[in-house]
C-alpha positions as CSV (number, residue, x, y, z in Angstrom):
1,X,0.0,0.0,0.0
2,X,1.3,3.4,-0.9
3,X,2.5,5.7,1.9
4,X,1.8,8.9,-0.1
5,X,-1.0,10.4,-2.1
6,X,0.0,12.0,-5.4
7,X,-2.6,14.2,-6.9
8,X,-2.0,15.7,-10.4
9,X,-2.8,19.4,-10.9
10,X,-4.3,21.0,-13.9
11,X,-0.9,20.9,-15.5
12,X,0.3,17.4,-16.6
13,X,3.8,18.0,-15.2
14,X,2.9,19.1,-11.6
15,X,1.5,17.3,-8.7
16,X,0.7,17.7,-5.0
17,X,2.1,15.0,-2.6
18,X,0.5,14.4,0.8
19,X,0.4,11.5,3.3
20,X,3.9,11.6,4.8
21,X,5.7,14.1,7.1
22,X,9.1,14.4,5.6
23,X,11.0,15.7,8.6
24,X,13.0,12.8,9.9
25,X,11.3,10.3,7.6
26,X,13.5,7.2,7.6
27,X,11.3,4.8,5.6
28,X,13.2,4.0,2.3
29,X,10.1,2.6,0.7
30,X,8.3,6.0,1.1
31,X,11.3,7.9,-0.2
32,X,11.3,5.6,-3.2
33,X,7.7,6.5,-3.8
34,X,8.5,10.2,-3.6
35,X,11.4,9.9,-6.0
36,X,9.2,7.9,-8.4
37,X,6.6,10.7,-8.2
38,X,9.3,13.2,-9.0
39,X,10.3,11.3,-12.1
40,X,6.7,11.4,-13.2
41,X,6.0,15.0,-12.3
42,X,9.0,17.3,-12.4
43,X,7.2,19.9,-10.1
44,X,6.0,18.5,-6.8
45,X,4.5,20.5,-3.9
46,X,4.3,19.1,-0.4
47,X,1.9,21.2,1.7
48,X,2.0,21.4,5.5
49,X,5.7,20.4,5.9
50,X,7.2,22.4,8.8
51,X,10.9,22.0,8.5
52,X,13.8,23.3,10.4
53,X,16.9,24.1,8.4
54,X,18.6,20.8,9.4
55,X,15.4,19.0,8.4
56,X,15.4,20.7,5.0
57,X,19.0,19.6,4.5
58,X,18.0,16.0,5.5
59,X,15.1,16.0,2.9
60,X,17.5,17.3,0.2
61,X,20.0,14.6,0.9
62,X,17.4,11.9,0.1
63,X,17.6,13.0,-3.6
64,X,21.4,13.2,-3.8
65,X,24.4,15.3,-2.8
66,X,24.0,19.1,-2.4
67,X,24.6,21.3,-5.4
68,X,26.9,24.2,-5.5
69,X,25.1,27.6,-5.0
70,X,27.3,30.5,-6.1
71,X,26.7,34.2,-5.9
72,X,24.3,34.2,-2.9
73,X,25.7,34.1,0.7
74,X,24.4,31.0,2.5
75,X,22.7,30.9,5.9
76,X,25.1,31.0,8.8
77,X,26.1,27.4,9.9
78,X,24.1,26.0,7.0
79,X,26.4,26.3,3.9
80,X,23.9,24.5,1.6
81,X,20.9,26.7,2.4
82,X,20.2,30.2,1.0
83,X,17.5,32.6,1.8
84,X,15.1,33.9,-0.9
85,X,14.2,37.0,1.1
86,X,12.5,40.4,0.7
87,X,11.6,42.7,3.6
88,X,8.3,44.4,3.9
89,X,9.8,47.9,3.4
90,X,12.2,46.8,0.6
91,X,12.0,48.7,-2.7
92,X,14.4,46.5,-4.7
93,X,12.7,44.4,-7.4
94,X,12.0,40.8,-6.1
95,X,14.9,38.4,-6.7
96,X,14.6,36.8,-10.2
97,X,11.1,38.2,-10.7
98,X,9.8,37.3,-14.2
99,X,13.2,36.0,-15.2
100,X,12.8,32.6,-16.7
101,X,15.7,30.2,-16.1
102,X,16.9,26.8,-15.0
103,X,18.9,27.1,-11.8
104,X,22.6,27.6,-12.4
105,X,22.6,26.2,-15.9
106,X,25.8,28.2,-16.5
107,X,27.7,25.7,-14.3
108,X,29.7,22.9,-15.9
109,X,27.5,20.4,-14.1
110,X,24.3,22.2,-13.2
111,X,22.0,21.1,-10.3
112,X,19.4,18.4,-11.0
113,X,16.8,19.8,-8.7
114,X,15.9,22.6,-6.4
115,X,13.9,22.6,-3.1
116,X,12.2,25.7,-1.8
117,X,10.5,25.9,1.6
118,X,8.0,28.6,2.5
119,X,8.6,30.4,5.8
120,X,7.0,33.8,5.5
121,X,4.4,34.0,2.8
122,X,2.7,37.3,1.8
123,X,-1.1,37.4,1.5
124,X,-0.9,38.1,-2.2
125,X,1.6,37.7,-5.1
126,X,4.9,35.9,-5.0
127,X,3.7,32.9,-7.1
128,X,6.2,30.7,-8.8
129,X,5.7,30.0,-12.5
130,X,7.0,26.9,-14.3
131,X,7.3,26.0,-18.0
132,X,7.8,22.4,-19.1
133,X,10.7,22.3,-21.5
134,X,10.0,18.6,-22.3
135,X,6.5,19.1,-23.5
136,X,7.7,22.2,-25.5
137,X,10.4,20.1,-27.3
138,X,7.9,17.3,-28.0
139,X,5.5,19.8,-29.6
140,X,8.1,20.8,-32.2
141,X,8.2,19.3,-35.7
142,X,10.6,16.4,-36.3
143,X,12.9,18.4,-38.6
144,X,13.3,21.2,-36.1
145,X,13.9,18.7,-33.3
146,X,16.6,17.1,-35.3
147,X,18.2,20.4,-36.1
148,X,18.2,21.6,-32.5
149,X,19.7,18.2,-31.3
150,X,22.8,19.0,-33.2
151,X,23.4,22.4,-31.5
152,X,25.1,23.5,-28.3
153,X,24.3,26.8,-26.5
154,X,26.5,28.9,-24.3
155,X,25.3,29.6,-20.7
156,X,26.7,32.3,-18.5
157,X,25.8,34.2,-15.3
158,X,27.2,37.3,-16.8
159,X,23.9,39.2,-17.2
160,X,23.1,39.0,-13.5
161,X,26.2,38.3,-11.3
162,X,29.2,39.7,-13.1
163,X,30.8,42.9,-11.9
164,X,29.0,44.6,-14.8
165,X,25.8,42.7,-14.4
166,X,22.3,43.7,-13.2
167,X,23.0,43.1,-9.5
168,X,26.3,45.0,-9.5
169,X,24.4,48.0,-11.1
170,X,21.4,47.7,-8.7
171,X,21.5,50.6,-6.2
172,X,18.6,49.4,-4.1
173,X,19.2,48.0,-0.7
174,X,18.5,44.3,-0.6
175,X,17.9,42.0,2.3
176,X,19.4,39.1,0.3
177,X,23.2,39.0,0.2
178,X,24.0,38.7,-3.4
179,X,27.7,38.3,-4.4
180,X,29.0,39.5,-7.8
181,X,32.2,38.2,-9.3
182,X,34.3,38.3,-12.4
183,X,33.9,34.6,-12.5
184,X,30.4,35.1,-13.6
185,X,31.7,36.1,-17.0
186,X,32.7,32.4,-17.7
187,X,30.7,30.5,-20.3
188,X,29.8,26.8,-20.5
189,X,28.4,25.1,-23.6
190,X,25.6,22.5,-23.1
191,X,23.5,20.7,-25.7
192,X,20.4,22.6,-26.6
193,X,18.4,19.4,-26.2
194,X,19.3,17.3,-23.2
195,X,18.2,13.8,-22.4
196,X,16.8,13.2,-18.9
197,X,19.0,10.5,-17.1
198,X,16.0,8.9,-15.4
199,X,13.1,9.1,-17.9
200,X,15.1,9.3,-21.2
201,X,12.8,12.1,-22.4
202,X,14.3,15.0,-24.3
203,X,14.0,18.7,-23.2
204,X,15.0,22.0,-24.6
205,X,17.8,23.3,-22.4
206,X,17.9,27.0,-22.9
207,X,16.7,30.1,-21.0
208,X,16.4,33.9,-21.5
209,X,18.5,34.6,-18.4
210,X,21.5,32.3,-18.8
211,X,21.7,31.3,-22.4
212,X,23.9,33.9,-24.1
213,X,24.6,32.3,-27.6
214,X,25.0,29.3,-29.7
215,X,28.2,27.6,-30.7
216,X,29.4,28.6,-34.2
217,X,27.0,31.5,-34.6
218,X,27.1,35.2,-34.4
219,X,24.9,36.7,-31.7
220,X,22.3,38.0,-34.2
221,X,22.0,34.6,-35.9
222,X,21.6,32.9,-32.5
223,X,19.0,35.4,-31.4
224,X,16.9,34.5,-34.5
225,X,16.8,30.9,-33.2
226,X,16.5,31.5,-29.5
227,X,13.9,34.2,-29.5
228,X,11.1,32.1,-31.2
229,X,12.0,29.1,-29.1
230,X,11.5,31.1,-25.9
231,X,8.1,32.3,-27.1
232,X,7.3,28.7,-27.9
233,X,8.3,27.4,-24.5
234,X,6.3,30.0,-22.6
235,X,3.0,29.2,-24.2
236,X,0.1,28.6,-21.8
237,X,-0.2,24.9,-22.5
238,X,3.3,24.4,-21.2
239,X,3.0,26.5,-18.0
240,X,1.9,26.1,-14.4
241,X,1.5,28.6,-11.6
242,X,2.3,27.5,-8.0
243,X,0.7,29.5,-5.2
244,X,2.4,29.4,-1.9
245,X,1.4,28.7,1.7
246,X,3.4,28.7,4.9
247,X,5.3,25.4,5.4
248,X,4.9,24.3,1.8
249,X,7.9,22.5,0.3
250,X,8.3,22.8,-3.5
251,X,10.6,20.5,-5.5
252,X,11.4,20.9,-9.1
253,X,13.6,19.3,-11.8
254,X,16.0,21.8,-13.4
255,X,16.7,19.3,-16.2
256,X,13.1,19.6,-17.4
257,X,11.5,22.9,-16.4
258,X,12.2,26.6,-16.4
259,X,10.8,28.7,-13.6
260,X,10.3,32.4,-12.7
261,X,9.2,34.2,-9.6
262,X,6.4,36.8,-9.7
263,X,6.1,40.1,-7.8
264,X,2.9,41.7,-6.5
265,X,3.5,41.7,-2.8
266,X,5.0,45.2,-2.1
267,X,4.6,46.1,1.6
268,X,4.8,42.5,2.7
269,X,7.7,40.3,3.8
270,X,8.6,37.1,2.0
271,X,11.1,34.5,3.1
272,X,11.8,31.0,1.7
273,X,14.8,28.7,2.2
274,X,16.4,27.0,-0.8
275,X,18.7,24.1,-1.4
276,X,19.8,22.4,-4.6
277,X,20.5,18.8,-5.5
278,X,23.7,18.1,-7.4
279,X,23.3,17.0,-11.0
280,X,25.2,15.1,-13.6
281,X,26.9,16.3,-16.9
282,X,24.4,17.4,-19.5
283,X,23.9,14.7,-22.0
284,X,22.6,15.5,-25.5
285,X,20.4,13.6,-27.8
């Protein structure tokens, strides 16, 4: 008999999981069910999961080693946890608001997954949006799929985290401790179509924030390919909106979905704790 209940949302790639408190859960059979649910649904929400930081770390470790989180100062004594934070009186734009991306895709080995736990949730706004890059790829014609499978794209943190990037130029006071570095100018090439190591399904692996070009192409030529692909990926049939509640845990698969934060909660505090799960080298089709 299953220990958890997995309920599909209106989006075919997102589900809600109930039936098991995750803090300190030591039943491998239940964890196997959760991991199987994550393979079936790359976005999972777990409502009513009060977690201390050490418990969030414990849950993360059930999916693999911790990922490397650069450019954001971690929580003291918890080097694998970062705060996604905005104070009630803050005037800076919300972190990553409306910026579609797959977490840290600019790394040589990007994280497989991200966990985000709700601590302080505003009464409105602050939803998280997701777009399924697998469904988007599968909706393309076979000729375009084959062409994209032969391409590699450059990913970089330059636009946000370099010494000339958006956060370096931001003059607003932020509650989040964002670190800028010349290292953010580095670029890593990944296949534009990646194969999921568990499901074997293919996904587009590009994003407006971190994809900065295509191997062997001038910027203008690359933009002519990337721009229409972004519009295709962000069509309503590939998207899902997650509303937050206190103590909700959200888990998503960076190998398959893009995500973006939303604003709309000026005058209210918001605090979430985040960890990442280490990934594997990006394998193309």
